[in-house]
C-alpha positions as CSV (number, residue, x, y, z in Angstrom):
1,M,111.4,90.1,83.9
2,P,113.5,87.4,82.3
3,F,116.0,87.4,84.8
4,L,116.3,84.3,86.9
5,F,118.1,86.1,89.8
6,A,118.0,89.4,91.8
7,F,120.7,91.5,94.0
8,L,120.2,93.4,96.9
9,L,120.8,96.9,95.4
10,M,120.5,100.3,96.9
11,C,117.9,102.6,95.0
12,A,119.5,105.5,93.6
13,F,117.5,108.7,92.9
14,S,118.5,112.0,91.7
15,G,116.9,113.8,94.8
16,P,116.0,112.7,98.3
17,S,112.8,110.4,98.6
18,Y,110.1,110.8,101.6
19,G,107.2,108.6,102.9
20,Q,107.2,104.9,103.5
21,Q,109.9,103.1,102.8
22,R,110.1,100.2,100.1
23,V,109.9,96.7,101.3
24,F,112.1,94.1,99.4
25,N,112.1,90.4,99.8
26,W,112.9,87.1,98.0
27,Q,110.1,86.4,95.6
28,P,110.0,82.8,93.2
29,G,111.4,83.2,90.0
30,N,111.9,80.8,86.9
31,D,112.8,77.1,87.6
32,E,114.3,74.2,85.7
33,S,114.7,70.5,86.0
34,V,117.5,68.2,84.8
35,R,118.8,64.8,84.9
36,L,122.2,63.9,85.8
37,D,124.2,60.5,85.5
38,P,126.5,59.7,88.2
39,A,129.4,62.2,88.3
40,N,127.6,64.6,85.7
41,Y,128.0,68.3,85.9
42,H,125.3,70.8,85.1
43,A,125.5,74.4,84.6
44,G,122.6,76.7,86.2
45,L,122.5,80.5,85.6
46,T,125.6,82.6,85.3
47,Y,125.4,85.7,87.6
48,H,126.8,89.1,86.4
49,P,126.7,91.3,89.4
50,A,127.1,95.0,89.5
51,G,128.8,97.2,91.7
52,D,130.3,95.2,94.8
53,G,128.4,92.2,94.0
54,G,125.1,90.8,95.7
55,N,123.3,87.9,97.3
56,I,121.5,85.1,95.6
57,Q,119.0,82.5,96.6
58,V,118.2,79.3,95.1
59,D,116.1,76.2,96.3
60,I,117.4,72.8,95.1
61,K,116.0,69.4,95.3
62,S,117.5,65.9,94.0
63,Q,117.0,62.6,94.2
64,Q,120.5,61.8,94.8
65,P,123.1,63.9,96.9
66,V,124.9,66.8,94.4
67,T,127.4,69.3,95.4
68,I,126.6,72.7,94.7
69,F,129.2,75.7,93.9
70,L,129.8,78.8,92.2
71,A,132.8,79.0,89.8
72,R,134.2,81.9,87.7
73,A,132.4,81.7,84.2
74,G,135.8,82.4,82.4
75,E,137.3,79.2,84.3
76,W,134.0,77.2,84.0
77,N,133.9,77.7,79.9
78,A,137.8,77.0,79.9
79,A,137.0,73.6,81.7
80,L,134.3,72.9,79.0
81,Q,137.0,72.6,76.5
82,H,139.1,70.3,78.7
83,P,137.0,68.2,80.9
84,E,139.5,66.7,82.6
85,N,139.9,69.7,84.5
86,L,136.7,69.8,85.9
87,G,137.7,68.5,89.3
88,N,140.1,71.6,89.5
89,L,137.6,74.4,89.3
90,E,138.0,76.9,92.2
91,Q,134.6,76.7,94.0
92,L,132.8,79.5,95.8
93,C,130.0,78.7,98.5
94,T,130.4,74.7,98.2
95,R,127.6,72.9,99.7
96,E,127.9,68.9,99.8
97,H,125.4,66.1,100.1
98,V,122.7,68.2,98.9
99,V,119.2,66.7,98.5
100,D,117.1,69.6,99.7
101,T,118.2,72.9,100.5
102,R,117.8,76.7,100.3
103,Y,121.4,77.5,98.7
104,S,122.5,81.3,99.3
105,C,125.8,83.0,98.5
106,F,127.2,86.4,98.3
107,V,128.3,86.7,94.8
108,P,131.7,89.0,94.2
109,P,131.6,91.6,91.4
110,E,132.4,89.1,88.6
111,A,130.5,86.8,86.5
112,M,129.7,83.5,88.2
113,T,128.2,80.3,87.3
114,L,126.3,78.2,89.2
115,I,127.5,74.5,89.1
116,I,125.4,71.4,90.4
117,H,127.6,68.2,90.4
118,D,126.2,64.5,90.8
119,E,128.1,63.1,93.7
120,R,127.9,59.4,92.7
121,Y,131.2,57.9,91.5
122,S,131.3,56.9,87.8
123,P,134.5,55.2,86.6
124,D,134.5,56.7,82.9
125,S,133.2,60.3,83.7
126,A,136.3,61.6,83.1
127,D,136.3,60.5,79.5
128,R,132.5,61.4,78.7
129,A,131.7,65.0,80.2
130,V,127.9,64.8,79.8
131,F,126.1,68.1,80.9
132,A,122.3,67.3,80.9
133,G,119.4,69.2,80.1
134,L,120.8,72.5,78.7
135,G,119.2,72.9,75.4
136,A,115.6,72.6,77.3
137,V,116.5,75.1,80.3
138,L,118.3,77.9,78.5
139,D,116.9,80.7,76.9
140,Q,118.7,81.8,73.8
141,N,117.7,85.2,73.9
142,N,119.4,86.0,77.1
143,Q,122.9,86.7,76.6
144,A,124.1,85.4,80.0
145,E,122.6,82.0,79.6
146,R,123.8,82.0,75.7
147,A,127.3,82.5,76.7
148,V,127.1,79.3,78.9
149,S,125.3,77.4,76.1
150,E,127.7,78.3,73.5
151,G,130.2,77.2,75.3
152,I,129.2,73.8,76.3
153,A,128.0,73.3,72.4
154,A,131.4,72.2,71.3
155,V,131.9,69.4,74.3
156,L,128.1,68.3,73.4
157,A,129.1,68.0,69.7
158,I,132.2,65.8,70.6
159,H,130.7,63.9,73.6
160,Q,127.1,63.2,72.4
161,S,125.6,61.6,69.4
162,S,122.4,62.8,67.8
163,A,120.6,59.7,69.3
164,P,118.4,60.2,72.6
165,R,120.3,59.9,75.8
166,H,119.6,56.9,78.1
167,F,120.7,57.6,81.8
168,N,122.3,54.6,83.4
169,A,120.9,55.7,87.0
170,P,119.0,59.1,86.6
171,N,119.3,61.8,89.3
172,D,116.5,64.3,88.5
173,V,117.4,67.8,90.1
174,H,115.1,70.6,90.3
175,T,116.3,74.0,90.9
176,H,114.2,77.1,91.6
177,Y,115.7,80.5,91.4
178,F,114.5,83.6,93.4
179,R,114.5,87.5,92.6
180,W,115.0,90.3,95.1
181,L,112.0,92.1,94.5
182,C,109.8,95.1,96.0
183,V,107.0,93.7,97.4
184,E,105.7,96.8,99.5
185,N,105.3,100.4,98.8
186,C,106.9,100.0,95.7
187,V,105.6,103.1,93.6
188,Q,106.8,106.1,95.5
189,P,107.2,109.8,94.6
190,E,110.4,110.8,93.4
191,Y,112.0,114.1,94.3
192,K,114.6,116.3,92.7
193,W,116.5,119.5,93.6
194,I,114.9,122.3,91.4
195,E,116.2,125.7,90.6
196,Q,113.9,128.5,91.8
197,I,116.3,131.6,91.9
198,K,119.7,132.6,90.7
199,E,120.3,136.2,90.3
200,K,123.1,138.8,90.4
201,Y,121.1,141.8,91.5
202,Q,122.2,145.7,92.2
203,L,122.3,146.1,95.9
204,T,119.8,148.8,97.3
205,S,118.7,149.6,100.6
206,F,115.1,148.4,99.8
207,L,113.8,144.8,100.7
208,K,114.3,142.1,97.9
209,V,111.3,139.8,98.0
210,Y,111.3,136.3,95.8
211,G,107.9,134.7,96.0
212,G,106.6,131.6,94.4
213,F,107.7,128.7,96.6
214,T,105.1,126.5,98.1
215,P,106.2,123.1,99.9
216,D,104.4,119.9,98.2
217,H,105.3,117.5,100.9
218,D,106.3,117.3,104.5
219,G,109.9,117.6,105.0
220,A,110.7,119.7,101.9
221,Q,114.1,121.2,101.9
222,V,115.4,124.5,100.3
223,S,118.9,125.3,100.0
224,I,119.9,129.0,99.8
225,K,123.3,130.6,98.9
226,I,124.1,134.2,99.2
227,K,127.3,136.2,98.2
228,S,127.6,139.6,98.9
229,P,130.2,142.8,99.5
230,V,128.4,143.7,102.4
231,P,126.7,141.5,105.3
232,M,123.1,140.6,104.4
233,V,119.9,139.5,106.1
234,V,118.7,136.3,104.3
235,A,115.2,134.8,105.7
236,M,112.4,132.6,104.2
237,L,109.0,134.0,105.3
238,P,105.3,132.9,104.8
239,S,104.6,134.8,101.7
240,D,101.6,136.5,102.9
241,I,103.9,138.3,105.8
242,A,106.8,139.1,103.4
243,N,104.3,140.7,100.9
244,Q,103.4,143.2,103.9
245,L,107.0,144.3,104.4
246,H,107.7,147.2,102.1
247,A,104.1,148.8,103.3
248,K,104.9,148.1,107.1
249,P,108.7,148.0,107.7
250,E,107.9,147.8,111.2
251,M,106.9,144.2,111.1
252,F,110.4,143.2,109.9
253,E,112.1,142.7,113.1
254,P,108.9,140.7,114.7
255,A,108.7,138.5,111.9
256,L,112.3,137.5,112.1
257,E,112.2,136.8,115.6
258,K,109.4,134.2,115.0
259,N,111.2,132.4,112.0
260,P,113.6,129.8,112.3
261,C,114.9,129.8,108.8
262,Q,117.0,133.0,108.5
263,Q,120.9,134.2,108.6
264,R,122.1,137.8,109.9
265,G,125.1,139.5,108.9
266,V,126.3,137.0,106.4
267,Q,128.2,137.7,103.1
268,S,129.0,134.3,101.7
269,L,126.9,131.4,103.0
270,E,125.0,128.4,101.9
271,F,122.4,127.2,104.4
272,Q,119.4,124.8,104.0
273,C,115.8,125.2,105.9
274,T,113.0,122.4,105.8
275,F,109.2,123.3,105.5
276,N,106.1,121.1,105.5
277,A,103.3,121.2,103.3
278,G,101.0,122.8,105.8
279,D,103.3,125.8,106.1
280,G,101.8,127.1,103.0
281,P,103.6,129.5,100.3
282,Q,107.0,130.8,101.2
283,S,109.1,134.0,100.1
284,L,112.9,134.6,100.1
285,I,113.7,138.0,101.4
286,V,117.0,139.5,101.1
287,V,118.5,143.2,102.3
288,P,121.7,144.6,103.4
289,E,122.1,144.5,107.4
290,S,122.8,148.2,107.3
291,T,120.7,150.3,104.8
292,E,123.0,153.1,105.2
293,R,125.8,153.7,102.6
294,V,125.0,150.6,100.4
295,P,127.7,150.3,97.8
296,H,127.4,150.4,94.1
297,K,127.8,146.7,93.8
298,K,126.0,143.6,93.1
299,A,124.9,140.4,95.5
300,E,124.5,136.8,94.1
301,I,121.3,135.0,95.2
302,E,120.7,131.4,94.6
303,M,117.9,128.9,95.9
304,Q,117.1,125.5,95.0
305,A,114.2,123.5,96.5
306,V,113.3,119.7,96.6
307,K,110.1,119.1,94.6
308,C,108.4,116.1,93.6
309,V,108.8,115.2,89.5
310,E,107.1,111.7,89.6
311,N,104.2,109.8,91.0
312,C,103.3,113.3,92.5
313,A,99.4,112.3,92.9
314,M,100.6,109.8,95.7
315,L,101.4,112.9,97.7
316,E,97.8,113.6,98.3
317,T,96.9,110.1,99.6
318,K,99.5,110.5,102.3
319,R,98.2,113.6,103.6
C-alpha cells in the first residue's frame, strides 16, 4: 500500500459475519527524514479521512525542539503563496517542544496536512520561507502528496536558487508514519442474504413443503415472510421429518411441538430463525390453519437465508 496513514474504520459487508473477529493494530508504515534551518516549516503527509474522520499516529524525532500540528490543507496551500501568514495558521492537535514523541490526533472529515515547525528563532525567517526536503520525500504518483508539492513549488522557485542549500544550523527530523491494519484473523468468511423462495401459490388444504436449505455455518439465519388471506401455519422442520408429513399426517402436530421455528395462525408476518451447521437440511412448510373451506385465493411466501459467499473453505477449519 502506498499510503502512509490509516484510519480506524468499521468494515461493512453485504451481510452479517461470524467466527473470530478481526484484530487491528498500529503497524509501521513509511518514514522520511528532513533537515530544517531555524524557524523553518516542513509539510508532511496530507490526510484525507473518510466518513466522520479517523485517528493517526506518527513517531517524530528531532535534534532540536519542534512544534507539530495539523493544518487545513487549503489554508496551508494559501499560506505557501503568502509566507508572512504562516504564523497565523489555525492549528489542530498542537504539540510543542518535541524532540522524541508518538504523535496522535483525531483528524476531522476534511483534508489536513501534518506540519513540523522548527522552534528556533531566525531573524530573517519571515523573508525566506524555506521548506526542506520535499523533493526527496514526496511520491509524485500519490495525488495527496503531489497536491502539497505542487503548491510549494512556486514558493521554492522564488526563494531558492538552483544551487544546493547550505544549512546554518541543521535540525535533522525523522518522521515515521503508522497504518491501522488487520493483524489477526484478517481473512474471514463473508456472508450474504440469498433468496431461497419467492412464490405466490394457490391455497389448498394440502401441506406445502419447500426443501433445499442446509445451514453452512453455526448461527445461520433465515428470514421468512408470509402474506395470506387466511391464517396459516408456517414452520421450518428437518427435511427428513417434513418429507414424511404427506404420508403420515399424524406426525404433523408432534413435529411442531418440538420445533422452535414456527408461527401459528398468521396472515401477514415476517420472522427470523437461527440454525447451526449440525442441524442438517431443513424444509419450510406452510398450510392453512383450518383445512376446511379454503378460499380460492393465493398466498405469498418468501424466504431468505444467510449463506457464505467468500472464503467459505475456512468454515471447515472452524468446525
